C-alpha positions in Angstrom: 12.3 18.0 77.4 13.2 20.4 74.6 10.7 21.6 72.0 10.3 19.7 68.8 12.4 21.0 65.9 10.3 23.3 63.7 7.9 24.1 66.5 7.2 27.8 67.5 9.1 27.2 70.8 12.1 25.8 69.0 12.1 28.8 66.6 12.0 31.1 69.5 14.9 29.3 71.1 17.0 29.8 68.0 16.1 33.4 67.8 17.1 33.9 71.5 20.4 32.1 71.1 21.4 34.2 68.1 19.9 37.5 69.0 21.9 40.7 68.3 19.1 43.3 68.5 20.6 45.2 71.4 24.0 45.8 73.1 23.5 42.9 75.5 24.8 40.6 72.8 28.2 42.2 73.0 28.8 41.3 76.7 26.7 38.1 77.3 28.5 34.8 77.7 25.5 32.6 77.5 22.0 32.9 76.2 20.1 30.5 78.3 16.8 29.1 77.1 15.0 26.8 79.5 13.9 23.3 79.3 10.7 21.6 80.2 7.3 20.6 79.0 6.4 22.9 76.0 2.7 22.2 76.7 2.9 23.2 80.4 0.1 25.5 81.7 2.5 27.6 83.7 5.9 29.1 82.8 8.4 30.4 85.4 10.8 33.1 84.2 13.8 33.9 86.4 16.2 36.7 86.5 19.4 36.5 84.6 22.5 36.0 86.8 24.6 39.1 87.5 28.2 39.8 86.4 29.9 38.1 89.4 28.0 34.9 88.8 28.9 34.8 85.1 32.6 35.3 85.8 32.7 32.2 88.0 31.1 29.8 85.5 
């Protein structure tokens, strides 16, 4: 499930996908924003994949 358009979570997703606030934007290939129930009581945040993983996708 993806957040409803116009919701705070949807706005955050758009900000993450278009972020250029640091130099990471120059080398990233994908900005990944998760999916799931936006009303969930718990959120799990994982580590970004390293360079070798990105080069194989």
